[in-house]
N, CA, C and O atoms as a GROMACS GRO file, in nm:
protein
  476
    1MET      N    1   0.084  -0.118   0.000
    1MET     CA    2   0.000   0.000   0.000
    1MET      C    3   0.088   0.123   0.000
    1MET      O    4   0.192   0.129   0.066
    2LEU      N    5   0.045   0.221  -0.075
    2LEU     CA    6   0.117   0.347  -0.083
    2LEU      C    7   0.088   0.428   0.044
    2LEU      O    8  -0.028   0.453   0.075
    3PRO      N    9   0.191   0.468   0.118
    3PRO     CA   10   0.167   0.544   0.241
    3PRO      C   11   0.088   0.673   0.212
    3PRO      O   12   0.107   0.737   0.109
    4ALA      N   13   0.001   0.709   0.304
    4ALA     CA   14  -0.086   0.826   0.287
    4ALA      C   15  -0.009   0.954   0.254
    4ALA      O   16  -0.057   1.031   0.171
    5PRO      N   17   0.107   0.980   0.314
    5PRO     CA   18   0.177   1.105   0.281
    5PRO      C   19   0.227   1.111   0.136
    5PRO      O   20   0.262   1.219   0.088
    6LEU      N   21   0.231   0.998   0.067
    6LEU     CA   22   0.279   0.998  -0.072
    6LEU      C   23   0.167   1.001  -0.175
    6LEU      O   24   0.194   1.010  -0.294
    7ARG      N   25   0.041   0.995  -0.132
    7ARG     CA   26  -0.071   0.982  -0.225
    7ARG      C   27  -0.118   1.115  -0.280
    7ARG      O   28  -0.138   1.211  -0.206
    8LEU      N   29  -0.136   1.117  -0.409
    8LEU     CA   30  -0.200   1.229  -0.478
    8LEU      C   31  -0.350   1.200  -0.475
    8LEU      O   32  -0.391   1.093  -0.520
    9ARG      N   33  -0.431   1.291  -0.424
    9ARG     CA   34  -0.572   1.259  -0.399
    9ARG      C   35  -0.670   1.346  -0.475
    9ARG      O   36  -0.772   1.297  -0.522
   10ARG      N   37  -0.642   1.473  -0.489
   10ARG     CA   38  -0.739   1.565  -0.548
   10ARG      C   39  -0.740   1.555  -0.700
   10ARG      O   40  -0.635   1.550  -0.763
   11SER      N   41  -0.859   1.554  -0.758
   11SER     CA   42  -0.871   1.543  -0.904
   11SER      C   43  -0.807   1.664  -0.973
   11SER      O   44  -0.758   1.652  -1.085
   12GLU      N   45  -0.807   1.779  -0.907
   12GLU     CA   46  -0.743   1.898  -0.964
   12GLU      C   47  -0.592   1.878  -0.976
   12GLU      O   48  -0.530   1.923  -1.073
   13ASP      N   49  -0.534   1.809  -0.879
   13ASP     CA   50  -0.390   1.782  -0.883
   13ASP      C   51  -0.356   1.684  -0.995
   13ASP      O   52  -0.255   1.699  -1.063
   14PHE      N   53  -0.441   1.582  -1.013
   14PHE     CA   54  -0.422   1.488  -1.124
   14PHE      C   55  -0.429   1.563  -1.257
   14PHE      O   56  -0.341   1.548  -1.342
   15ALA      N   57  -0.533   1.643  -1.273
   15ALA     CA   58  -0.553   1.715  -1.399
   15ALA      C   59  -0.437   1.811  -1.426
   15ALA      O   60  -0.391   1.822  -1.540
   16HIS      N   61  -0.391   1.880  -1.324
   16HIS     CA   62  -0.279   1.974  -1.341
   16HIS      C   63  -0.153   1.901  -1.384
   16HIS      O   64  -0.082   1.946  -1.473
   17ALA      N   65  -0.124   1.788  -1.321
   17ALA     CA   66  -0.003   1.712  -1.354
   17ALA      C   67  -0.010   1.657  -1.497
   17ALA      O   68   0.090   1.660  -1.569
   18VAL      N   69  -0.126   1.608  -1.537
   18VAL     CA   70  -0.139   1.549  -1.671
   18VAL      C   71  -0.137   1.657  -1.778
   18VAL      O   72  -0.075   1.639  -1.883
   19ARG      N   73  -0.205   1.768  -1.754
   19ARG     CA   74  -0.215   1.873  -1.857
   19ARG      C   75  -0.094   1.962  -1.866
   19ARG      O   76  -0.053   2.001  -1.975
   20ARG      N   77  -0.034   1.996  -1.751
   20ARG     CA   78   0.073   2.095  -1.749
   20ARG      C   79   0.212   2.036  -1.726
   20ARG      O   80   0.312   2.103  -1.747
   21GLY      N   81   0.217   1.912  -1.683
   21GLY     CA   82   0.345   1.853  -1.646
   21GLY      C   83   0.423   1.797  -1.764
   21GLY      O   84   0.369   1.780  -1.874
   22ALA      N   85   0.548   1.770  -1.739
   22ALA     CA   86   0.634   1.706  -1.839
   22ALA      C   87   0.595   1.559  -1.847
   22ALA      O   88   0.559   1.498  -1.746
   23ARG      N   89   0.602   1.504  -1.968
   23ARG     CA   90   0.558   1.367  -1.990
   23ARG      C   91   0.673   1.284  -2.045
   23ARG      O   92   0.752   1.331  -2.128
   24ALA      N   93   0.681   1.160  -1.998
   24ALA     CA   94   0.778   1.065  -2.051
   24ALA      C   95   0.709   0.930  -2.063
   24ALA      O   96   0.657   0.878  -1.964
   25GLY      N   97   0.707   0.875  -2.182
   25GLY     CA   98   0.637   0.750  -2.206
   25GLY      C   99   0.732   0.634  -2.233
   25GLY      O  100   0.840   0.652  -2.288
   26ARG      N  101   0.688   0.518  -2.194
   26ARG     CA  102   0.756   0.393  -2.223
   26ARG      C  103   0.651   0.295  -2.275
   26ARG      O  104   0.535   0.333  -2.290
   27ASP      N  105   0.690   0.172  -2.301
   27ASP     CA  106   0.596   0.075  -2.359
   27ASP      C  107   0.479   0.043  -2.267
   27ASP      O  108   0.369   0.018  -2.315
   28THR      N  109   0.501   0.042  -2.138
   28THR     CA  110   0.397  -0.002  -2.045
   28THR      C  111   0.330   0.111  -1.967
   28THR      O  112   0.223   0.090  -1.910
   29LEU      N  113   0.391   0.229  -1.964
   29LEU     CA  114   0.334   0.337  -1.885
   29LEU      C  115   0.382   0.474  -1.932
   29LEU      O  116   0.478   0.485  -2.010
   30VAL      N  117   0.314   0.576  -1.884
   30VAL     CA  118   0.352   0.714  -1.908
   30VAL      C  119   0.360   0.782  -1.772
   30VAL      O  120   0.272   0.763  -1.688
   31VAL      N  121   0.465   0.860  -1.750
   31VAL     CA  122   0.481   0.933  -1.624
   31VAL      C  123   0.469   1.082  -1.654
   31VAL      O  124   0.538   1.136  -1.741
   32HIS      N  125   0.380   1.149  -1.579
   32HIS     CA  126   0.363   1.294  -1.588
   32HIS      C  127   0.419   1.354  -1.460
   32HIS      O  128   0.393   1.304  -1.351
   33CYS      N  129   0.496   1.462  -1.473
   33CYS     CA  130   0.558   1.525  -1.356
   33CYS      C  131   0.543   1.675  -1.364
   33CYS      O  132   0.576   1.736  -1.466
   34VAL      N  133   0.493   1.734  -1.258
   34VAL     CA  134   0.484   1.880  -1.249
   34VAL      C  135   0.545   1.921  -1.115
   34VAL      O  136   0.517   1.861  -1.011
   35ARG      N  137   0.627   2.024  -1.119
   35ARG     CA  138   0.690   2.075  -0.996
   35ARG      C  139   0.591   2.162  -0.921
   35ARG      O  140   0.512   2.234  -0.983
   36THR      N  141   0.594   2.155  -0.788
   36THR     CA  142   0.506   2.236  -0.704
   36THR      C  143   0.588   2.297  -0.592
   36THR      O  144   0.708   2.274  -0.580
   37HIS      N  145   0.522   2.376  -0.511
   37HIS     CA  146   0.590   2.438  -0.397
   37HIS      C  147   0.589   2.350  -0.273
   37HIS      O  148   0.656   2.381  -0.175
   38GLY      N  149   0.515   2.241  -0.277
   38GLY     CA  150   0.505   2.153  -0.161
   38GLY      C  151   0.637   2.088  -0.126
   38GLY      O  152   0.726   2.078  -0.210
   39PRO      N  153   0.651   2.043  -0.002
   39PRO     CA  154   0.777   1.983   0.042
   39PRO      C  155   0.795   1.838  -0.004
   39PRO      O  156   0.908   1.792  -0.021
   40ASP      N  157   0.684   1.768  -0.024
   40ASP     CA  158   0.693   1.625  -0.054
   40ASP      C  159   0.648   1.595  -0.196
   40ASP      O  160   0.567   1.667  -0.254
   41GLY      N  161   0.702   1.487  -0.251
   41GLY     CA  162   0.655   1.436  -0.378
   41GLY      C  163   0.532   1.350  -0.357
   41GLY      O  164   0.528   1.267  -0.267
   42LEU      N  165   0.431   1.370  -0.440
   42LEU     CA  166   0.307   1.294  -0.431
   42LEU      C  167   0.288   1.214  -0.560
   42LEU      O  168   0.325   1.260  -0.668
   43VAL      N  169   0.229   1.094  -0.547
   43VAL     CA  170   0.212   1.006  -0.662
   43VAL      C  171   0.066   0.963  -0.672
   43VAL      O  172   0.001   0.934  -0.572
   44GLY      N  173   0.016   0.959  -0.796
   44GLY     CA  174  -0.117   0.908  -0.824
   44GLY      C  175  -0.111   0.814  -0.944
   44GLY      O  176  -0.016   0.818  -1.022
   45PHE      N  177  -0.213   0.731  -0.958
   45PHE     CA  178  -0.215   0.631  -1.064
   45PHE      C  179  -0.343   0.644  -1.146
   45PHE      O  180  -0.450   0.671  -1.092
   46VAL      N  181  -0.330   0.622  -1.277
   46VAL     CA  182  -0.443   0.618  -1.368
   46VAL      C  183  -0.432   0.487  -1.445
   46VAL      O  184  -0.335   0.465  -1.518
   47VAL      N  185  -0.532   0.401  -1.428
   47VAL     CA  186  -0.536   0.274  -1.500
   47VAL      C  187  -0.673   0.266  -1.567
   47VAL      O  188  -0.774   0.238  -1.502
   48ALA      N  189  -0.677   0.293  -1.697
   48ALA     CA  190  -0.802   0.302  -1.771
   48ALA      C  191  -0.857   0.165  -1.806
   48ALA      O  192  -0.789   0.063  -1.792
   49ARG      N  193  -0.981   0.164  -1.852
   49ARG     CA  194  -1.046   0.039  -1.892
   49ARG      C  195  -0.976  -0.029  -2.008
   49ARG      O  196  -0.988  -0.150  -2.025
   50SER      N  197  -0.903   0.048  -2.086
   50SER     CA  198  -0.832  -0.012  -2.200
   50SER      C  199  -0.724  -0.111  -2.156
   50SER      O  200  -0.679  -0.194  -2.235
   51VAL      N  201  -0.683  -0.104  -2.029
   51VAL     CA  202  -0.582  -0.196  -1.976
   51VAL      C  203  -0.642  -0.335  -1.957
   51VAL      O  204  -0.574  -0.436  -1.976
   52GLY      N  205  -0.768  -0.342  -1.920
   52GLY     CA  206  -0.833  -0.471  -1.899
   52GLY      C  207  -0.953  -0.457  -1.808
   52GLY      O  208  -0.997  -0.346  -1.777
   53ASN      N  209  -1.006  -0.571  -1.766
   53ASN     CA  210  -1.122  -0.567  -1.676
   53ASN      C  211  -1.077  -0.524  -1.536
   53ASN      O  212  -0.959  -0.496  -1.514
   54ALA      N  213  -1.171  -0.518  -1.444
   54ALA     CA  214  -1.142  -0.465  -1.310
   54ALA      C  215  -1.033  -0.544  -1.239
   54ALA      O  216  -0.949  -0.486  -1.171
   55VAL      N  217  -1.033  -0.675  -1.255
   55VAL     CA  218  -0.932  -0.758  -1.190
   55VAL      C  219  -0.792  -0.724  -1.243
   55VAL      O  220  -0.698  -0.710  -1.165
   56VAL      N  221  -0.780  -0.711  -1.373
   56VAL     CA  222  -0.652  -0.678  -1.435
   56VAL      C  223  -0.608  -0.538  -1.396
   56VAL      O  224  -0.492  -0.516  -1.364
   57ARG      N  225  -0.700  -0.442  -1.399
   57ARG     CA  226  -0.665  -0.304  -1.363
   57ARG      C  227  -0.616  -0.295  -1.219
   57ARG      O  228  -0.518  -0.227  -1.191
   58ASN      N  229  -0.684  -0.364  -1.128
   58ASN     CA  230  -0.641  -0.361  -0.988
   58ASN      C  231  -0.505  -0.429  -0.970
   58ASN      O  232  -0.424  -0.384  -0.889
   59LYS      N  233  -0.481  -0.536  -1.043
   59LYS     CA  234  -0.351  -0.603  -1.036
   59LYS      C  235  -0.240  -0.510  -1.084
   59LYS      O  236  -0.134  -0.500  -1.021
   60VAL      N  237  -0.264  -0.441  -1.196
   60VAL     CA  238  -0.164  -0.346  -1.249
   60VAL      C  239  -0.142  -0.233  -1.148
   60VAL      O  240  -0.028  -0.194  -1.124
   61ARG      N  241  -0.249  -0.182  -1.089
   61ARG     CA  242  -0.237  -0.073  -0.991
   61ARG      C  243  -0.157  -0.118  -0.870
   61ARG      O  244  -0.072  -0.044  -0.821
   62ARG      N  245  -0.183  -0.238  -0.820
   62ARG     CA  246  -0.106  -0.289  -0.705
   62ARG      C  247   0.041  -0.304  -0.739
   62ARG      O  248   0.127  -0.270  -0.658
   63ARG      N  249   0.071  -0.354  -0.857
   63ARG     CA  250   0.211  -0.372  -0.897
   63ARG      C  251   0.280  -0.237  -0.911
   63ARG      O  252   0.396  -0.221  -0.870
   64LEU      N  253   0.212  -0.139  -0.968
   64LEU     CA  254   0.271  -0.005  -0.981
   64LEU      C  255   0.293   0.059  -0.844
   64LEU      O  256   0.396   0.124  -0.822
   65ARG      N  257   0.198   0.040  -0.754
   65ARG     CA  258   0.218   0.092  -0.617
   65ARG      C  259   0.340   0.028  -0.553
   65ARG      O  260   0.417   0.095  -0.484
   66GLY      N  261   0.357  -0.102  -0.574
   66GLY     CA  262   0.473  -0.171  -0.520
   66GLY      C  263   0.604  -0.114  -0.573
   66GLY      O  264   0.700  -0.098  -0.498
   67VAL      N  265   0.607  -0.084  -0.702
   67VAL     CA  266   0.726  -0.026  -0.763
   67VAL      C  267   0.755   0.111  -0.701
   67VAL      O  268   0.869   0.140  -0.667
   68VAL      N  269   0.652   0.193  -0.686
   68VAL     CA  270   0.672   0.328  -0.631
   68VAL      C  271   0.719   0.321  -0.486
   68VAL      O  272   0.809   0.395  -0.447
   69VAL      N  273   0.659   0.234  -0.407
   69VAL     CA  274   0.701   0.222  -0.266
   69VAL      C  275   0.845   0.172  -0.258
   69VAL      O  276   0.924   0.222  -0.178
   70GLU      N  277   0.879   0.076  -0.341
   70GLU     CA  278   1.014   0.020  -0.342
   70GLU      C  279   1.119   0.126  -0.378
   70GLU      O  280   1.232   0.123  -0.328
   71HIS      N  281   1.080   0.219  -0.463
   71HIS     CA  282   1.174   0.322  -0.510
   71HIS      C  283   1.127   0.462  -0.470
   71HIS      O  284   1.143   0.557  -0.547
   72SER      N  285   1.069   0.474  -0.351
   72SER     CA  286   1.019   0.604  -0.306
   72SER      C  287   1.132   0.706  -0.286
   72SER      O  288   1.106   0.826  -0.288
   73ASP      N  289   1.254   0.659  -0.268
   73ASP     CA  290   1.367   0.751  -0.255
   73ASP      C  291   1.398   0.822  -0.386
   73ASP      O  292   1.468   0.924  -0.386
   74ALA      N  293   1.348   0.771  -0.499
   74ALA     CA  294   1.370   0.834  -0.629
   74ALA      C  295   1.271   0.947  -0.656
   74ALA      O  296   1.286   1.020  -0.754
   75LEU      N  297   1.170   0.962  -0.570
   75LEU     CA  298   1.071   1.067  -0.590
   75LEU      C  299   1.131   1.204  -0.558
   75LEU      O  300   1.191   1.222  -0.452
   76PRO      N  301   1.115   1.299  -0.648
   76PRO     CA  302   1.166   1.432  -0.620
   76PRO      C  303   1.076   1.504  -0.520
   76PRO      O  304   0.954   1.488  -0.525
   77GLY      N  305   1.133   1.582  -0.432
   77GLY     CA  306   1.054   1.660  -0.339
   77GLY      C  307   0.980   1.770  -0.414
   77GLY      O  308   1.032   1.827  -0.510
   78GLY      N  309   0.861   1.800  -0.369
   78GLY     CA  310   0.784   1.909  -0.427
   78GLY      C  311   0.739   1.883  -0.569
   78GLY      O  312   0.739   1.975  -0.651
   79ALA      N  313   0.701   1.762  -0.601
   79ALA     CA  314   0.653   1.731  -0.736
   79ALA      C  315   0.529   1.643  -0.725
   79ALA      O  316   0.514   1.563  -0.633
   80HIS      N  317   0.440   1.660  -0.822
   80HIS     CA  318   0.326   1.572  -0.834
   80HIS      C  319   0.353   1.480  -0.952
   80HIS      O  320   0.380   1.526  -1.063
   81ILE      N  321   0.346   1.351  -0.928
   81ILE     CA  322   0.374   1.249  -1.029
   81ILE      C  323   0.246   1.170  -1.054
   81ILE      O  324   0.181   1.123  -0.961
   82VAL      N  325   0.209   1.158  -1.181
   82VAL     CA  326   0.096   1.072  -1.219
   82VAL      C  327   0.152   0.962  -1.309
   82VAL      O  328   0.215   0.990  -1.411
   83VAL      N  329   0.127   0.838  -1.270
   83VAL     CA  330   0.170   0.722  -1.348
   83VAL      C  331   0.046   0.667  -1.419
   83VAL      O  332  -0.048   0.621  -1.354
   84ARG      N  333   0.047   0.673  -1.552
   84ARG     CA  334  -0.066   0.625  -1.631
   84ARG      C  335  -0.026   0.495  -1.699
   84ARG      O  336   0.068   0.491  -1.778
   85ALA      N  337  -0.099   0.388  -1.667
   85ALA     CA  338  -0.070   0.256  -1.723
   85ALA      C  339  -0.124   0.246  -1.864
   85ALA      O  340  -0.232   0.296  -1.894
   86LEU      N  341  -0.049   0.181  -1.950
   86LEU     CA  342  -0.091   0.152  -2.088
   86LEU      C  343  -0.133   0.006  -2.097
   86LEU      O  344  -0.098  -0.073  -2.009
   87PRO      N  345  -0.206  -0.034  -2.200
   87PRO     CA  346  -0.253  -0.173  -2.210
   87PRO      C  347  -0.142  -0.278  -2.199
   87PRO      O  348  -0.168  -0.388  -2.151
   88ALA      N  349  -0.022  -0.247  -2.242
   88ALA     CA  350   0.088  -0.343  -2.234
   88ALA      C  351   0.126  -0.375  -2.090
   88ALA      O  352   0.191  -0.476  -2.064
   89ALA      N  353   0.086  -0.290  -1.995
   89ALA     CA  354   0.119  -0.313  -1.854
   89ALA      C  355   0.047  -0.436  -1.799
   89ALA      O  356   0.092  -0.496  -1.701
   90ALA      N  357  -0.064  -0.475  -1.861
   90ALA     CA  358  -0.142  -0.589  -1.812
   90ALA      C  359  -0.065  -0.719  -1.820
   90ALA      O  360  -0.084  -0.807  -1.737
   91THR      N  361   0.023  -0.732  -1.918
   91THR     CA  362   0.096  -0.858  -1.936
   91THR      C  363   0.245  -0.845  -1.907
   91THR      O  364   0.319  -0.942  -1.918
   92ALA      N  365   0.289  -0.726  -1.871
   92ALA     CA  366   0.432  -0.703  -1.848
   92ALA      C  367   0.474  -0.761  -1.713
   92ALA      O  368   0.399  -0.752  -1.616
   93PRO      N  369   0.593  -0.820  -1.706
   93PRO     CA  370   0.644  -0.867  -1.576
   93PRO      C  371   0.680  -0.748  -1.486
   93PRO      O  372   0.701  -0.636  -1.534
   94TYR      N  373   0.686  -0.775  -1.358
   94TYR     CA  374   0.715  -0.672  -1.259
   94TYR      C  375   0.845  -0.597  -1.290
   94TYR      O  376   0.852  -0.475  -1.279
   95ALA      N  377   0.948  -0.671  -1.329
   95ALA     CA  378   1.078  -0.610  -1.358
   95ALA      C  379   1.066  -0.509  -1.473
   95ALA      O  380   1.132  -0.405  -1.471
   96ARG      N  381   0.983  -0.539  -1.571
   96ARG     CA  382   0.964  -0.447  -1.684
   96ARG      C  383   0.894  -0.320  -1.637
   96ARG      O  384   0.931  -0.210  -1.677
   97LEU      N  385   0.791  -0.335  -1.554
   97LEU     CA  386   0.722  -0.218  -1.499
   97LEU      C  387   0.818  -0.131  -1.419
   97LEU      O  388   0.818  -0.008  -1.430
   98ARG      N  389   0.901  -0.196  -1.338
   98ARG     CA  390   0.998  -0.123  -1.256
   98ARG      C  391   1.096  -0.045  -1.343
   98ARG      O  392   1.120   0.073  -1.320
   99ASP      N  393   1.153  -0.112  -1.444
   99ASP     CA  394   1.250  -0.047  -1.531
   99ASP      C  395   1.187   0.068  -1.609
   99ASP      O  396   1.247   0.175  -1.622
  100ASP      N  397   1.066   0.046  -1.662
  100ASP     CA  398   0.998   0.152  -1.736
  100ASP      C  399   0.964   0.270  -1.646
  100ASP      O  400   0.979   0.385  -1.687
  101TYR      N  401   0.920   0.242  -1.523
  101TYR     CA  402   0.888   0.349  -1.429
  101TYR      C  403   1.012   0.434  -1.396
  101TYR      O  404   1.007   0.556  -1.405
  102LEU      N  405   1.120   0.368  -1.360
  102LEU     CA  406   1.241   0.443  -1.322
  102LEU      C  407   1.295   0.524  -1.439
  102LEU      O  408   1.339   0.638  -1.421
  103SER      N  409   1.294   0.467  -1.558
  103SER     CA  410   1.342   0.537  -1.676
  103SER      C  411   1.254   0.657  -1.708
  103SER      O  412   1.304   0.767  -1.732
  104ALA      N  413   1.123   0.637  -1.709
  104ALA     CA  414   1.030   0.745  -1.742
  104ALA      C  415   1.030   0.852  -1.633
  104ALA      O  416   1.022   0.971  -1.664
  105LEU      N  417   1.040   0.813  -1.507
  105LEU     CA  418   1.044   0.910  -1.398
  105LEU      C  419   1.165   1.002  -1.412
  105LEU      O  420   1.153   1.124  -1.400
  106GLY      N  421   1.281   0.944  -1.438
  106GLY     CA  422   1.402   1.025  -1.455
  106GLY      C  423   1.388   1.124  -1.569
  106GLY      O  424   1.428   1.240  -1.555
  107THR      N  425   1.333   1.081  -1.680
  107THR     CA  426   1.315   1.170  -1.795
  107THR      C  427   1.214   1.279  -1.764
  107THR      O  428   1.239   1.396  -1.794
  108ALA      N  429   1.100   1.244  -1.705
  108ALA     CA  430   0.996   1.343  -1.676
  108ALA      C  431   1.045   1.447  -1.575
  108ALA      O  432   1.014   1.565  -1.588
  109VAL      N  433   1.120   1.403  -1.476
  109VAL     CA  434   1.171   1.497  -1.376
  109VAL      C  435   1.270   1.594  -1.440
  109VAL      O  436   1.270   1.713  -1.409
  110ARG      N  437   1.355   1.542  -1.528
  110ARG     CA  438   1.450   1.631  -1.597
  110ARG      C  439   1.378   1.732  -1.684
  110ARG      O  440   1.421   1.847  -1.694
  111ARG      N  441   1.268   1.692  -1.748
  111ARG     CA  442   1.195   1.780  -1.838
  111ARG      C  443   1.105   1.880  -1.766
  111ARG      O  444   1.069   1.983  -1.824
  112ALA      N  445   1.068   1.852  -1.643
  112ALA     CA  446   0.975   1.938  -1.570
  112ALA      C  447   1.039   2.073  -1.544
  112ALA      O  448   1.155   2.083  -1.505
  113ARG      N  449   0.960   2.175  -1.566
  113ARG     CA  450   1.009   2.311  -1.542
  113ARG      C  451   1.014   2.337  -1.392
  113ARG      O  452   0.924   2.296  -1.319
  114PRO      N  453   1.118   2.406  -1.348
  114PRO     CA  454   1.123   2.439  -1.204
  114PRO      C  455   1.016   2.539  -1.168
  114PRO      O  456   0.972   2.618  -1.251
  115VAL      N  457   0.974   2.537  -1.042
  115VAL     CA  458   0.878   2.633  -0.991
  115VAL      C  459   0.947   2.768  -0.983
  115VAL      O  460   1.068   2.775  -0.962
  116ASP      N  461   0.870   2.877  -1.000
  116ASP     CA  462   0.928   3.011  -0.990
  116ASP      C  463   1.006   3.025  -0.860
  116ASP      O  464   0.957   2.990  -0.753
  117GLY      N  465   1.125   3.076  -0.872
  117GLY     CA  466   1.212   3.091  -0.757
  117GLY      C  467   1.314   2.980  -0.742
  117GLY      O  468   1.412   2.995  -0.669
  118ASP      N  469   1.293   2.868  -0.812
  118ASP     CA  470   1.391   2.760  -0.810
  118ASP      C  471   1.490   2.782  -0.923
  118ASP      O  472   1.460   2.850  -1.021
  119ALA      N  473   1.607   2.726  -0.907
  119ALA     CA  474   1.709   2.747  -1.009
  119ALA      C  475   1.700   2.648  -1.116
  119ALA      O  476   1.779   2.651  -1.210
   0.00000   0.00000   0.00000
């Protein structure tokens, strides 16, 4: 389970990260990152019906949460991260999800514009 302090909860925050944030895509997922003034990095997940039925979507969501918790030290402070699963995530092994997440996260964080006042 993703600890409460790391969860992105408000729909406005999801929408802001997806619409205004930097995006990095891989075969199994897309990571959106937007810098904020907050002290902590927050993460949210989007797993659409195109990924599969409810059982498959929940399985993908649990696996993605596991990846994020395992690599929570890679989360940048003061950023909102949205991880959007693609249909290929339904059949991808855990190691592939992990590698795609870390690669896409690094790219999205590099591309994200700093908040005003940051260097």
